[in-house]
mmCIF file as gemmi writes it, N, C-alpha and C atoms, coordinates in Angstrom:
data_model
loop_
_atom_site.group_PDB
_atom_site.id
_atom_site.type_symbol
_atom_site.label_atom_id
_atom_site.label_alt_id
_atom_site.label_comp_id
_atom_site.label_asym_id
_atom_site.label_entity_id
_atom_site.label_seq_id
_atom_site.pdbx_PDB_ins_code
_atom_site.Cartn_x
_atom_site.Cartn_y
_atom_site.Cartn_z
_atom_site.occupancy
_atom_site.B_iso_or_equiv
_atom_site.pdbx_formal_charge
_atom_site.auth_seq_id
_atom_site.auth_asym_id
_atom_site.pdbx_PDB_model_num
ATOM 1 N N . MET Axp A 1 ? 89.169 121.045 147.341 1 0 ? 1 A 1
ATOM 2 C CA . MET Axp A 1 ? 90.269 120.17 146.933 1 0 ? 1 A 1
ATOM 3 C C . MET Axp A 1 ? 91.271 120.926 146.061 1 0 ? 1 A 1
ATOM 4 N N . ALA Axp A 2 ? 92.483 120.515 146.151 1 0 ? 2 A 1
ATOM 5 C CA . ALA Axp A 2 ? 93.539 121.171 145.384 1 0 ? 2 A 1
ATOM 6 C C . ALA Axp A 2 ? 93.37 120.929 143.89 1 0 ? 2 A 1
ATOM 7 N N . SER Axp A 3 ? 92.947 119.722 143.525 1 0 ? 3 A 1
ATOM 8 C CA . SER Axp A 3 ? 92.805 119.415 142.1 1 0 ? 3 A 1
ATOM 9 C C . SER Axp A 3 ? 91.69 120.251 141.467 1 0 ? 3 A 1
ATOM 10 N N . THR Axp A 4 ? 90.641 120.52 142.221 1 0 ? 4 A 1
ATOM 11 C CA . THR Axp A 4 ? 89.528 121.333 141.716 1 0 ? 4 A 1
ATOM 12 C C . THR Axp A 4 ? 89.978 122.768 141.492 1 0 ? 4 A 1
ATOM 13 N N . GLU Axp A 5 ? 90.745 123.285 142.441 1 0 ? 5 A 1
ATOM 14 C CA . GLU Axp A 5 ? 91.249 124.649 142.317 1 0 ? 5 A 1
ATOM 15 C C . GLU Axp A 5 ? 92.214 124.767 141.144 1 0 ? 5 A 1
ATOM 16 N N . LYS Axp A 6 ? 93.055 123.761 140.987 1 0 ? 6 A 1
ATOM 17 C CA . LYS Axp A 6 ? 94.008 123.772 139.879 1 0 ? 6 A 1
ATOM 18 C C . LYS Axp A 6 ? 93.258 123.723 138.545 1 0 ? 6 A 1
ATOM 19 N N . ARG Axp A 7 ? 92.221 122.882 138.492 1 0 ? 7 A 1
ATOM 20 C CA . ARG Axp A 7 ? 91.445 122.764 137.257 1 0 ? 7 A 1
ATOM 21 C C . ARG Axp A 7 ? 90.745 124.09 136.936 1 0 ? 7 A 1
ATOM 22 N N . ALA Axp A 8 ? 90.261 124.775 137.959 1 0 ? 8 A 1
ATOM 23 C CA . ALA Axp A 8 ? 89.608 126.066 137.762 1 0 ? 8 A 1
ATOM 24 C C . ALA Axp A 8 ? 90.599 127.09 137.213 1 0 ? 8 A 1
ATOM 25 N N . ARG Axp A 9 ? 91.819 127.091 137.756 1 0 ? 9 A 1
ATOM 26 C CA . ARG Axp A 9 ? 92.847 128.01 137.249 1 0 ? 9 A 1
ATOM 27 C C . ARG Axp A 9 ? 93.177 127.689 135.798 1 0 ? 9 A 1
ATOM 28 N N . ARG Axp A 10 ? 93.271 126.391 135.51 1 0 ? 10 A 1
ATOM 29 C CA . ARG Axp A 10 ? 93.604 125.956 134.149 1 0 ? 10 A 1
ATOM 30 C C . ARG Axp A 10 ? 92.493 126.35 133.168 1 0 ? 10 A 1
ATOM 31 N N . ASN Axp A 11 ? 91.244 126.195 133.597 1 0 ? 11 A 1
ATOM 32 C CA . ASN Axp A 11 ? 90.112 126.576 132.753 1 0 ? 11 A 1
ATOM 33 C C . ASN Axp A 11 ? 90.148 128.063 132.411 1 0 ? 11 A 1
ATOM 34 N N . LEU Axp A 12 ? 90.552 128.884 133.381 1 0 ? 12 A 1
ATOM 35 C CA . LEU Axp A 12 ? 90.666 130.318 133.122 1 0 ? 12 A 1
ATOM 36 C C . LEU Axp A 12 ? 91.726 130.605 132.066 1 0 ? 12 A 1
ATOM 37 N N . ARG Axp A 13 ? 92.869 129.928 132.165 1 0 ? 13 A 1
ATOM 38 C CA . ARG Axp A 13 ? 93.937 130.119 131.181 1 0 ? 13 A 1
ATOM 39 C C . ARG Axp A 13 ? 93.466 129.694 129.793 1 0 ? 13 A 1
ATOM 40 N N . ILE Axp A 14 ? 92.804 128.544 129.726 1 0 ? 14 A 1
ATOM 41 C CA . ILE Axp A 14 ? 92.332 128.028 128.445 1 0 ? 14 A 1
ATOM 42 C C . ILE Axp A 14 ? 91.295 128.969 127.844 1 0 ? 14 A 1
ATOM 43 N N . ARG Axp A 15 ? 90.367 129.439 128.694 1 0 ? 15 A 1
ATOM 44 C CA . ARG Axp A 15 ? 89.321 130.342 128.209 1 0 ? 15 A 1
ATOM 45 C C . ARG Axp A 15 ? 89.926 131.637 127.678 1 0 ? 15 A 1
ATOM 46 N N . ARG Axp A 16 ? 90.935 132.153 128.389 1 0 ? 16 A 1
ATOM 47 C CA . ARG Axp A 16 ? 91.599 133.383 127.952 1 0 ? 16 A 1
ATOM 48 C C . ARG Axp A 16 ? 92.276 133.172 126.596 1 0 ? 16 A 1
ATOM 49 N N . ARG Axp A 17 ? 92.961 132.027 126.438 1 0 ? 17 A 1
ATOM 50 C CA . ARG Axp A 17 ? 93.633 131.726 125.172 1 0 ? 17 A 1
ATOM 51 C C . ARG Axp A 17 ? 92.62 131.581 124.037 1 0 ? 17 A 1
ATOM 52 N N . ASN Axp A 18 ? 91.498 130.904 124.321 1 0 ? 18 A 1
ATOM 53 C CA . ASN Axp A 18 ? 90.467 130.725 123.299 1 0 ? 18 A 1
ATOM 54 C C . ASN Axp A 18 ? 89.851 132.052 122.892 1 0 ? 18 A 1
ATOM 55 N N . THR Axp A 19 ? 89.638 132.924 123.863 1 0 ? 19 A 1
ATOM 56 C CA . THR Axp A 19 ? 89.069 134.241 123.567 1 0 ? 19 A 1
ATOM 57 C C . THR Axp A 19 ? 90.009 135.044 122.678 1 0 ? 19 A 1
ATOM 58 N N . ILE Axp A 20 ? 91.284 135 122.985 1 0 ? 20 A 1
ATOM 59 C CA . ILE Axp A 20 ? 92.274 135.714 122.185 1 0 ? 20 A 1
ATOM 60 C C . ILE Axp A 20 ? 92.29 135.168 120.766 1 0 ? 20 A 1
ATOM 61 N N . ALA Axp A 21 ? 92.265 133.848 120.634 1 0 ? 21 A 1
ATOM 62 C CA . ALA Axp A 21 ? 92.289 133.228 119.301 1 0 ? 21 A 1
ATOM 63 C C . ALA Axp A 21 ? 91.044 133.581 118.508 1 0 ? 21 A 1
ATOM 64 N N . LYS Axp A 22 ? 89.874 133.507 119.131 1 0 ? 22 A 1
ATOM 65 C CA . LYS Axp A 22 ? 88.623 133.808 118.424 1 0 ? 22 A 1
ATOM 66 C C . LYS Axp A 22 ? 88.554 135.273 118.011 1 0 ? 22 A 1
ATOM 67 N N . THR Axp A 23 ? 89.034 136.158 118.879 1 0 ? 23 A 1
ATOM 68 C CA . THR Axp A 23 ? 89.031 137.591 118.566 1 0 ? 23 A 1
ATOM 69 C C . THR Axp A 23 ? 89.948 137.872 117.386 1 0 ? 23 A 1
ATOM 70 N N . ALA Axp A 24 ? 91.1 137.218 117.361 1 0 ? 24 A 1
ATOM 71 C CA . ALA Axp A 24 ? 92.036 137.402 116.249 1 0 ? 24 A 1
ATOM 72 C C . ALA Axp A 24 ? 91.422 136.907 114.945 1 0 ? 24 A 1
ATOM 73 N N . VAL Axp A 25 ? 90.713 135.786 115.008 1 0 ? 25 A 1
ATOM 74 C CA . VAL Axp A 25 ? 90.057 135.237 113.814 1 0 ? 25 A 1
ATOM 75 C C . VAL Axp A 25 ? 88.991 136.203 113.318 1 0 ? 25 A 1
ATOM 76 N N . LYS Axp A 26 ? 88.169 136.73 114.229 1 0 ? 26 A 1
ATOM 77 C CA . LYS Axp A 26 ? 87.113 137.662 113.833 1 0 ? 26 A 1
ATOM 78 C C . LYS Axp A 26 ? 87.697 138.918 113.186 1 0 ? 26 A 1
ATOM 79 N N . ALA Axp A 27 ? 88.783 139.428 113.754 1 0 ? 27 A 1
ATOM 80 C CA . ALA Axp A 27 ? 89.424 140.629 113.21 1 0 ? 27 A 1
ATOM 81 C C . ALA Axp A 27 ? 89.989 140.355 111.813 1 0 ? 27 A 1
ATOM 82 N N . ALA Axp A 28 ? 90.576 139.174 111.633 1 0 ? 28 A 1
ATOM 83 C CA . ALA Axp A 28 ? 91.151 138.825 110.331 1 0 ? 28 A 1
ATOM 84 C C . ALA Axp A 28 ? 90.056 138.672 109.282 1 0 ? 28 A 1
ATOM 85 N N . ILE Axp A 29 ? 88.939 138.07 109.669 1 0 ? 29 A 1
ATOM 86 C CA . ILE Axp A 29 ? 87.819 137.902 108.736 1 0 ? 29 A 1
ATOM 87 C C . ILE Axp A 29 ? 87.239 139.267 108.366 1 0 ? 29 A 1
ATOM 88 N N . LYS Axp A 30 ? 87.132 140.129 109.338 1 0 ? 30 A 1
ATOM 89 C CA . LYS Axp A 30 ? 86.611 141.47 109.089 1 0 ? 30 A 1
ATOM 90 C C . LYS Axp A 30 ? 87.503 142.23 108.105 1 0 ? 30 A 1
ATOM 91 N N . LYS Axp A 31 ? 88.807 142.036 108.253 1 0 ? 31 A 1
ATOM 92 C CA . LYS Axp A 31 ? 89.765 142.695 107.356 1 0 ? 31 A 1
ATOM 93 C C . LYS Axp A 31 ? 89.52 142.272 105.909 1 0 ? 31 A 1
ATOM 94 N N . VAL Axp A 32 ? 89.265 140.976 105.711 1 0 ? 32 A 1
ATOM 95 C CA . VAL Axp A 32 ? 88.989 140.458 104.365 1 0 ? 32 A 1
ATOM 96 C C . VAL Axp A 32 ? 87.705 141.072 103.835 1 0 ? 32 A 1
ATOM 97 N N . ARG Axp A 33 ? 86.657 141.08 104.648 1 0 ? 33 A 1
ATOM 98 C CA . ARG Axp A 33 ? 85.353 141.588 104.212 1 0 ? 33 A 1
ATOM 99 C C . ARG Axp A 33 ? 85.385 143.076 103.921 1 0 ? 33 A 1
ATOM 100 N N . VAL Axp A 34 ? 86.138 143.838 104.726 1 0 ? 34 A 1
ATOM 101 C CA . VAL Axp A 34 ? 86.255 145.285 104.494 1 0 ? 34 A 1
ATOM 102 C C . VAL Axp A 34 ? 86.959 145.54 103.164 1 0 ? 34 A 1
ATOM 103 N N . ALA Axp A 35 ? 88.003 144.765 102.892 1 0 ? 35 A 1
ATOM 104 C CA . ALA Axp A 35 ? 88.732 144.926 101.626 1 0 ? 35 A 1
ATOM 105 C C . ALA Axp A 35 ? 87.831 144.577 100.449 1 0 ? 35 A 1
ATOM 106 N N . LEU Axp A 36 ? 87.017 143.541 100.595 1 0 ? 36 A 1
ATOM 107 C CA . LEU Axp A 36 ? 86.094 143.164 99.518 1 0 ? 36 A 1
ATOM 108 C C . LEU Axp A 36 ? 85.046 144.247 99.287 1 0 ? 36 A 1
ATOM 109 N N . LYS Axp A 37 ? 84.527 144.793 100.372 1 0 ? 37 A 1
ATOM 110 C CA . LYS Axp A 37 ? 83.51 145.837 100.253 1 0 ? 37 A 1
ATOM 111 C C . LYS Axp A 37 ? 84.07 147.085 99.579 1 0 ? 37 A 1
ATOM 112 N N . ALA Axp A 38 ? 85.348 147.352 99.834 1 0 ? 38 A 1
ATOM 113 C CA . ALA Axp A 38 ? 86.007 148.503 99.208 1 0 ? 38 A 1
ATOM 114 C C . ALA Axp A 38 ? 86.361 148.213 97.748 1 0 ? 38 A 1
ATOM 115 N N . GLY Axp A 39 ? 86.253 146.942 97.349 1 0 ? 39 A 1
ATOM 116 C CA . GLY Axp A 39 ? 86.552 146.568 95.966 1 0 ? 39 A 1
ATOM 117 C C . GLY Axp A 39 ? 88.023 146.314 95.705 1 0 ? 39 A 1
ATOM 118 N N . ASP Axp A 40 ? 88.81 146.195 96.738 1 0 ? 40 A 1
ATOM 119 C CA . ASP Axp A 40 ? 90.25 145.986 96.597 1 0 ? 40 A 1
ATOM 120 C C . ASP Axp A 40 ? 90.56 144.488 96.705 1 0 ? 40 A 1
ATOM 121 N N . ARG Axp A 41 ? 90.57 143.796 95.576 1 0 ? 41 A 1
ATOM 122 C CA . ARG Axp A 41 ? 90.766 142.344 95.557 1 0 ? 41 A 1
ATOM 123 C C . ARG Axp A 41 ? 92.176 141.937 96 1 0 ? 41 A 1
ATOM 124 N N . ASP Axp A 42 ? 93.185 142.726 95.634 1 0 ? 42 A 1
ATOM 125 C CA . ASP Axp A 42 ? 94.557 142.395 96.039 1 0 ? 42 A 1
ATOM 126 C C . ASP Axp A 42 ? 94.706 142.447 97.559 1 0 ? 42 A 1
ATOM 127 N N . LYS Axp A 43 ? 94.132 143.483 98.147 1 0 ? 43 A 1
ATOM 128 C CA . LYS Axp A 43 ? 94.194 143.614 99.602 1 0 ? 43 A 1
ATOM 129 C C . LYS Axp A 43 ? 93.399 142.481 100.268 1 0 ? 43 A 1
ATOM 130 N N . ALA Axp A 44 ? 92.287 142.085 99.655 1 0 ? 44 A 1
ATOM 131 C CA . ALA Axp A 44 ? 91.472 140.992 100.188 1 0 ? 44 A 1
ATOM 132 C C . ALA Axp A 44 ? 92.241 139.674 100.135 1 0 ? 44 A 1
ATOM 133 N N . ARG Axp A 45 ? 92.968 139.443 99.039 1 0 ? 45 A 1
ATOM 134 C CA . ARG Axp A 45 ? 93.765 138.216 98.921 1 0 ? 45 A 1
ATOM 135 C C . ARG Axp A 45 ? 94.849 138.171 99.993 1 0 ? 45 A 1
ATOM 136 N N . GLN Axp A 46 ? 95.493 139.317 100.202 1 0 ? 46 A 1
ATOM 137 C CA . GLN Axp A 46 ? 96.537 139.405 101.225 1 0 ? 46 A 1
ATOM 138 C C . GLN Axp A 46 ? 95.951 139.16 102.614 1 0 ? 46 A 1
ATOM 139 N N . ALA Axp A 47 ? 94.803 139.755 102.877 1 0 ? 47 A 1
ATOM 140 C CA . ALA Axp A 47 ? 94.158 139.576 104.181 1 0 ? 47 A 1
ATOM 141 C C . ALA Axp A 47 ? 93.723 138.127 104.375 1 0 ? 47 A 1
ATOM 142 N N . LEU Axp A 48 ? 93.27 137.488 103.298 1 0 ? 48 A 1
ATOM 143 C CA . LEU Axp A 48 ? 92.878 136.075 103.382 1 0 ? 48 A 1
ATOM 144 C C . LEU Axp A 48 ? 94.088 135.202 103.686 1 0 ? 48 A 1
ATOM 145 N N . ALA Axp A 49 ? 95.211 135.518 103.05 1 0 ? 49 A 1
ATOM 146 C CA . ALA Axp A 49 ? 96.441 134.757 103.294 1 0 ? 49 A 1
ATOM 147 C C . ALA Axp A 49 ? 96.893 134.892 104.752 1 0 ? 49 A 1
ATOM 148 N N . GLU Axp A 50 ? 96.582 136.017 105.375 1 0 ? 50 A 1
ATOM 149 C CA . GLU Axp A 50 ? 96.916 136.209 106.792 1 0 ? 50 A 1
ATOM 150 C C . GLU Axp A 50 ? 95.875 135.561 107.701 1 0 ? 50 A 1
ATOM 151 N N . ALA Axp A 51 ? 94.632 135.481 107.238 1 0 ? 51 A 1
ATOM 152 C CA . ALA Axp A 51 ? 93.545 134.956 108.072 1 0 ? 51 A 1
ATOM 153 C C . ALA Axp A 51 ? 93.592 133.437 108.187 1 0 ? 51 A 1
ATOM 154 N N . ILE Axp A 52 ? 93.934 132.752 107.106 1 0 ? 52 A 1
ATOM 155 C CA . ILE Axp A 52 ? 93.886 131.288 107.102 1 0 ? 52 A 1
ATOM 156 C C . ILE Axp A 52 ? 94.78 130.674 108.177 1 0 ? 52 A 1
ATOM 157 N N . PRO Axp A 53 ? 96.032 131.099 108.34 1 0 ? 53 A 1
ATOM 158 C CA . PRO Axp A 53 ? 96.852 130.522 109.418 1 0 ? 53 A 1
ATOM 159 C C . PRO Axp A 53 ? 96.288 130.801 110.816 1 0 ? 53 A 1
ATOM 160 N N . LEU Axp A 54 ? 95.668 131.97 110.997 1 0 ? 54 A 1
ATOM 161 C CA . LEU Axp A 54 ? 95.071 132.28 112.297 1 0 ? 54 A 1
ATOM 162 C C . LEU Axp A 54 ? 93.905 131.342 112.59 1 0 ? 54 A 1
ATOM 163 N N . ILE Axp A 55 ? 93.108 131.065 111.57 1 0 ? 55 A 1
ATOM 164 C CA . ILE Axp A 55 ? 91.974 130.154 111.737 1 0 ? 55 A 1
ATOM 165 C C . ILE Axp A 55 ? 92.482 128.751 112.056 1 0 ? 55 A 1
ATOM 166 N N . ASP Axp A 56 ? 93.497 128.315 111.32 1 0 ? 56 A 1
ATOM 167 C CA . ASP Axp A 56 ? 94.062 126.978 111.571 1 0 ? 56 A 1
ATOM 168 C C . ASP Axp A 56 ? 94.669 126.873 112.969 1 0 ? 56 A 1
ATOM 169 N N . LYS Axp A 57 ? 95.298 127.949 113.423 1 0 ? 57 A 1
ATOM 170 C CA . LYS Axp A 57 ? 95.892 127.96 114.755 1 0 ? 57 A 1
ATOM 171 C C . LYS Axp A 57 ? 94.81 127.868 115.828 1 0 ? 57 A 1
ATOM 172 N N . ALA Axp A 58 ? 93.686 128.526 115.597 1 0 ? 58 A 1
ATOM 173 C CA . ALA Axp A 58 ? 92.572 128.468 116.546 1 0 ? 58 A 1
ATOM 174 C C . ALA Axp A 58 ? 92.029 127.045 116.641 1 0 ? 58 A 1
ATOM 175 N N . VAL Axp A 59 ? 92.039 126.327 115.522 1 0 ? 59 A 1
ATOM 176 C CA . VAL Axp A 59 ? 91.603 124.924 115.535 1 0 ? 59 A 1
ATOM 177 C C . VAL Axp A 59 ? 92.577 124.079 116.344 1 0 ? 59 A 1
ATOM 178 N N . SER Axp A 60 ? 93.868 124.303 116.158 1 0 ? 60 A 1
ATOM 179 C CA . SER Axp A 60 ? 94.855 123.503 116.869 1 0 ? 60 A 1
ATOM 180 C C . SER Axp A 60 ? 94.809 123.761 118.377 1 0 ? 60 A 1
ATOM 181 N N . HIS Axp A 61 ? 94.385 124.964 118.772 1 0 ? 61 A 1
ATOM 182 C CA . HIS Axp A 61 ? 94.226 125.273 120.19 1 0 ? 61 A 1
ATOM 183 C C . HIS Axp A 61 ? 92.929 124.704 120.745 1 0 ? 61 A 1
ATOM 184 N N . GLY Axp A 62 ? 92.004 124.35 119.858 1 0 ? 62 A 1
ATOM 185 C CA . GLY Axp A 62 ? 90.716 123.851 120.312 1 0 ? 62 A 1
ATOM 186 C C . GLY Axp A 62 ? 89.686 124.945 120.487 1 0 ? 62 A 1
ATOM 187 N N . ALA Axp A 63 ? 90.006 126.155 120.033 1 0 ? 63 A 1
ATOM 188 C CA . ALA Axp A 63 ? 89.078 127.276 120.164 1 0 ? 63 A 1
ATOM 189 C C . ALA Axp A 63 ? 87.959 127.186 119.136 1 0 ? 63 A 1
ATOM 190 N N . LEU Axp A 64 ? 88.245 126.589 117.988 1 0 ? 64 A 1
ATOM 191 C CA . LEU Axp A 64 ? 87.255 126.404 116.931 1 0 ? 64 A 1
ATOM 192 C C . LEU Axp A 64 ? 87.214 124.944 116.535 1 0 ? 64 A 1
ATOM 193 N N . HIS Axp A 65 ? 86.044 124.497 116.115 1 0 ? 65 A 1
ATOM 194 C CA . HIS Axp A 65 ? 85.916 123.145 115.58 1 0 ? 65 A 1
ATOM 195 C C . HIS Axp A 65 ? 86.471 123.141 114.159 1 0 ? 65 A 1
ATOM 196 N N . LYS Axp A 66 ? 87.03 122.024 113.736 1 0 ? 66 A 1
ATOM 197 C CA . LYS Axp A 66 ? 87.673 121.963 112.419 1 0 ? 66 A 1
ATOM 198 C C . LYS Axp A 66 ? 86.685 122.213 111.288 1 0 ? 66 A 1
ATOM 199 N N . ASN Axp A 67 ? 85.436 121.758 111.434 1 0 ? 67 A 1
ATOM 200 C CA . ASN Axp A 67 ? 84.439 121.998 110.385 1 0 ? 67 A 1
ATOM 201 C C . ASN Axp A 67 ? 84.043 123.471 110.327 1 0 ? 67 A 1
ATOM 202 N N . ASN Axp A 68 ? 83.977 124.103 111.483 1 0 ? 68 A 1
ATOM 203 C CA . ASN Axp A 68 ? 83.663 125.523 111.546 1 0 ? 68 A 1
ATOM 204 C C . ASN Axp A 68 ? 84.753 126.325 110.834 1 0 ? 68 A 1
ATOM 205 N N . ALA Axp A 69 ? 85.997 125.975 111.106 1 0 ? 69 A 1
ATOM 206 C CA . ALA Axp A 69 ? 87.128 126.664 110.471 1 0 ? 69 A 1
ATOM 207 C C . ALA Axp A 69 ? 87.131 126.424 108.972 1 0 ? 69 A 1
ATOM 208 N N . SER Axp A 70 ? 86.861 125.194 108.573 1 0 ? 70 A 1
ATOM 209 C CA . SER Axp A 70 ? 86.823 124.859 107.16 1 0 ? 70 A 1
ATOM 210 C C . SER Axp A 70 ? 85.747 125.668 106.451 1 0 ? 70 A 1
ATOM 211 N N . ARG Axp A 71 ? 84.607 125.8 107.093 1 0 ? 71 A 1
ATOM 212 C CA . ARG Axp A 71 ? 83.506 126.57 106.513 1 0 ? 71 A 1
ATOM 213 C C . ARG Axp A 71 ? 83.878 128.043 106.375 1 0 ? 71 A 1
ATOM 214 N N . LYS Axp A 72 ? 84.513 128.598 107.399 1 0 ? 72 A 1
ATOM 215 C CA . LYS Axp A 72 ? 84.934 129.996 107.352 1 0 ? 72 A 1
ATOM 216 C C . LYS Axp A 72 ? 85.916 130.231 106.196 1 0 ? 72 A 1
ATOM 217 N N . ILE Axp A 73 ? 86.909 129.35 106.082 1 0 ? 73 A 1
ATOM 218 C CA . ILE Axp A 73 ? 87.923 129.485 105.036 1 0 ? 73 A 1
ATOM 219 C C . ILE Axp A 73 ? 87.276 129.342 103.662 1 0 ? 73 A 1
ATOM 220 N N . SER Axp A 74 ? 86.384 128.371 103.52 1 0 ? 74 A 1
ATOM 221 C CA . SER Axp A 74 ? 85.727 128.123 102.239 1 0 ? 74 A 1
ATOM 222 C C . SER Axp A 74 ? 84.898 129.326 101.806 1 0 ? 74 A 1
ATOM 223 N N . ARG Axp A 75 ? 84.114 129.87 102.723 1 0 ? 75 A 1
ATOM 224 C CA . ARG Axp A 75 ? 83.256 130.997 102.374 1 0 ? 75 A 1
ATOM 225 C C . ARG Axp A 75 ? 84.066 132.241 102.051 1 0 ? 75 A 1
ATOM 226 N N . LEU Axp A 76 ? 85.118 132.483 102.813 1 0 ? 76 A 1
ATOM 227 C CA . LEU Axp A 76 ? 85.968 133.638 102.513 1 0 ? 76 A 1
ATOM 228 C C . LEU Axp A 76 ? 86.652 133.48 101.159 1 0 ? 76 A 1
ATOM 229 N N . SER Axp A 77 ? 87.157 132.278 100.892 1 0 ? 77 A 1
ATOM 230 C CA . SER Axp A 77 ? 87.851 132.014 99.623 1 0 ? 77 A 1
ATOM 231 C C . SER Axp A 77 ? 86.914 132.212 98.444 1 0 ? 77 A 1
ATOM 232 N N . SER Axp A 78 ? 85.684 131.742 98.579 1 0 ? 78 A 1
ATOM 233 C CA . SER Axp A 78 ? 84.74 131.887 97.464 1 0 ? 78 A 1
ATOM 234 C C . SER Axp A 78 ? 84.378 133.351 97.25 1 0 ? 78 A 1
ATOM 235 N N . GLN Axp A 79 ? 84.357 134.136 98.313 1 0 ? 79 A 1
ATOM 236 C CA . GLN Axp A 79 ? 84.085 135.567 98.16 1 0 ? 79 A 1
ATOM 237 C C . GLN Axp A 79 ? 85.262 136.284 97.497 1 0 ? 79 A 1
ATOM 238 N N . VAL Axp A 80 ? 86.466 135.899 97.854 1 0 ? 80 A 1
ATOM 239 C CA . VAL Axp A 80 ? 87.645 136.571 97.32 1 0 ? 80 A 1
ATOM 240 C C . VAL Axp A 80 ? 87.925 136.137 95.883 1 0 ? 80 A 1
ATOM 241 N N . PHE Axp A 81 ? 87.856 134.828 95.62 1 0 ? 81 A 1
ATOM 242 C CA . PHE Axp A 81 ? 88.255 134.33 94.313 1 0 ? 81 A 1
ATOM 243 C C . PHE Axp A 81 ? 87.073 134.056 93.389 1 0 ? 81 A 1
ATOM 244 N N . GLY Axp A 82 ? 85.875 133.998 93.95 1 0 ? 82 A 1
ATOM 245 C CA . GLY Axp A 82 ? 84.71 133.628 93.144 1 0 ? 82 A 1
ATOM 246 C C . GLY Axp A 82 ? 84.029 134.73 92.439 1 0 ? 82 A 1
């Protein structure tokens, strides 16, 4: 059926977008953790400020659940500021 084929194509596009969003989130989180491990709090704060919008964007795309994103942001914030 045409609708099945269209849905399959759409699923591929969505999966690709979700993968890109999740990869960007992981890279941003890693940047924060690397800065913390190096002891550079200013760089960690800057990286956190860049990571939070990426995490929120992933939620709006549906790539991450809102509670998962909230937990990620909370844990990173407590590591940077705590």
